[in-house]
C-alpha positions in Angstrom: 29.7 -8.3 -19.6 28.1 -11.7 -18.9 25.4 -13.0 -21.2 21.9 -12.5 -19.8 20.1 -14.9 -22.2 19.6 -17.5 -19.4 17.2 -15.8 -17.0 15.0 -18.0 -14.9 12.4 -17.4 -12.2 13.5 -19.7 -9.3 11.0 -19.2 -6.5 9.0 -16.9 -4.2 9.6 -17.1 -0.5 8.9 -15.4 2.8 11.0 -17.3 5.3 14.8 -17.7 5.2 14.4 -21.5 5.3 12.6 -21.3 2.0 15.2 -19.2 0.2 17.4 -20.9 -2.5 20.8 -22.2 -1.2 23.3 -19.3 -0.9 25.5 -20.9 -3.5 26.1 -17.8 -5.8 26.3 -14.1 -5.3 23.1 -12.2 -4.9 21.8 -8.7 -5.9 18.6 -7.4 -4.4 16.3 -4.6 -5.5 14.5 -2.3 -3.0 12.3 0.7 -3.4 8.9 2.2 -2.8 5.9 0.3 -4.0 5.3 2.5 -7.1 8.9 3.2 -8.1 9.0 0.8 -11.1 10.9 -2.2 -9.7 9.3 -4.8 -11.9 9.7 -2.7 -15.0 13.4 -2.1 -14.3 14.0 -5.9 -13.6 12.2 -6.7 -16.9 14.4 -4.1 -18.7 17.6 -5.7 -17.2 16.4 -9.2 -18.2 15.2 -8.0 -21.6 11.9 -9.9 -21.1 8.7 -9.8 -19.0 9.7 -12.0 -16.1 8.7 -9.8 -13.1 5.0 -9.1 -12.9 4.2 -5.4 -13.5 1.1 -4.5 -11.6 -1.2 -1.5 -12.0 -1.8 -1.7 -8.3 1.3 -0.6 -6.3 2.2 -2.9 -3.3 1.3 -6.1 -5.0 4.7 -7.8 -4.5 4.2 -9.5 -1.1 6.9 -12.2 -1.5 10.6 -12.2 -2.0 11.1 -13.3 -5.6 14.3 -15.0 -6.7 15.6 -15.1 -10.2 18.7 -16.8 -11.6 20.6 -14.2 -13.7 23.1 -15.5 -16.3 23.7 -18.5 -14.1 26.2 -16.2 -12.4 24.1 -14.8 -9.6 20.7 -14.5 -8.0 18.6 -11.4 -8.6 16.1 -10.7 -5.9 12.9 -8.6 -6.1 11.9 -7.4 -2.6 8.4 -6.2 -1.7 8.0 -2.4 -2.0 7.9 -0.3 1.1 5.7 2.6 2.1 2.5 1.7 0.4 -0.2 3.4 2.5 -3.3 1.3 1.8 -2.0 -1.8 3.5 -2.7 -2.5 7.2 -0.1 -1.7 9.9 0.3 -5.4 10.6 1.0 -6.1 7.0 3.6 -3.2 6.9 5.3 -4.7 10.0 5.3 -8.2 8.5 6.9 -6.8 5.3 9.4 -4.9 7.3 10.4 -8.0 9.3 10.6 -10.0 6.1 12.8 -7.5 4.2 15.1 -6.8 7.2 15.4 -10.6 7.9 16.4 -11.1 4.3 18.9 -8.2 4.1 20.6 -9.0 7.4 20.8 -12.8 7.2 21.5 -13.5 3.5 25.3 -14.1 3.6 25.7 -14.2 -0.2 24.1 -10.7 -0.7 26.7 -8.6 -2.5 24.7 -5.5 -3.6 21.4 -3.7 -3.0 20.0 -1.7 -5.8 18.0 1.1 -4.1 15.5 2.6 -6.4 14.1 6.2 -6.2 11.7 7.9 -8.6 13.6 10.5 -10.6 10.5 12.7 -11.0 10.4 13.6 -7.2 12.9 14.2 -4.5 13.5 11.0 -2.4 11.1 10.5 0.4 11.8 10.2 4.1 11.4 6.4 3.7 14.1 6.4 1.0 16.4 8.3 3.4 15.7 5.8 6.2 16.4 2.9 3.9 19.7 4.4 2.8 20.6 5.1 6.5 19.6 1.6 7.5 21.8 0.0 4.7 24.7 2.1 5.7 24.3 1.3 9.4 24.7 -2.4 8.6 27.5 -1.9 6.0 25.4 -3.3 3.2 26.8 -2.2 -0.2 24.2 -0.4 -2.3 23.8 1.8 -5.4 21.1 4.4 -5.9 19.2 4.1 -9.2 16.8 6.8 -10.2 13.9 5.3 -12.4 11.4 6.7 -14.9 13.9 9.2 -16.5 11.9 9.1 -19.8 9.3 11.3 -18.0 11.9 14.1 -17.6 13.1 16.8 -20.0 16.8 17.5 -20.5 17.1 20.2 -17.8 15.3 18.0 -15.3 17.6 15.1 -16.1 20.6 17.3 -15.4 19.3 18.2 -11.9 18.1 14.8 -10.8 21.5 13.5 -9.5 22.1 16.7 -7.5 18.6 16.5 -5.9 19.0 12.8 -5.1 22.5 13.3 -3.6 21.4 16.2 -1.5 18.1 14.7 -0.3 19.7 11.4 0.7 22.9 13.1 2.0 25.1 10.9 -0.1 28.9 11.4 0.1 29.4 10.3 -3.5 28.0 11.0 -7.0 27.4 7.4 -7.9 23.7 7.6 -9.0 22.5 5.8 -12.1 19.7 7.4 -14.0 17.5 4.8 -15.8 14.4 4.4 -18.0 12.9 0.9 -18.4 10.9 2.2 -21.3 13.7 3.7 -23.3 16.6 1.5 -22.0 18.5 4.5 -20.6 21.2 3.5 -18.1 20.3 -0.2 -18.2 23.7 -1.3 -19.7 25.5 0.9 -17.2 23.6 -0.7 -14.3 24.3 -4.2 -15.6 28.0 -3.5 -15.9 28.0 -2.0 -12.4 26.3 -5.1 -11.0 28.8 -7.5 -12.5 31.8 -5.3 -11.6 30.7 -5.2 -7.9 30.0 -9.0 -7.8 33.3 -9.9 -9.4 35.2 -7.6 -7.0 33.9 -9.5 -4.1 
C-alpha cells in the first residue's frame, strides 16, 4: 500500500477549466449530503483535511486533494439535500455530471450510502447513472459504528438488494472506529494500478 503521509489540499473548483491538470489518476467520492463524506475522507487521510459540517449540504464546490502524490482524491458536493433551492440543485447536478463525464483521468467513484438505512431512490439513480456511462464505482456503506453485530451482518444484503447490484463488493466502514478504511484504501490503489 502506498504511503499516505503526503496529503495536500490542491484547490476548490466549479468549472472544468479550473480543475487541476489531469496528470495523475483520480478517485472521486459521491453520496447524499449527510452520508459522512468529509468524515470518511479524513479517516482515509488520517487527518482533518476535509471540512466536516454540522449542516448537511455545505460542500458546494468540487474539492481536489493530492493523495500520496500518486493520485487526486476528489470530494464532490452531496446530492439530495432538500433545503436548497431548485436552481441550486440543478447547478450542483450540472457541476457533478460535468465533472464525472468530462474528467478523462477519473479511475474510480466511491459511492457512499448510510449503513443505518436502505439506500434511497437518489442513491439508486446515481448507481444507474454511473453504470449507464460505464464509470467504475464501488459502494461504501458508512457509519457502521452505529450498528450492532446483527445489523452489520444484514447491511450488505440490504444494500445489494435495494441498489440491484449484481455483485457483493460493498465495503462497510466507520470513520469513527476505522472499520474498513484499510480495505478501502487497498481497493483504491488496486483499481488505480490496474488501469
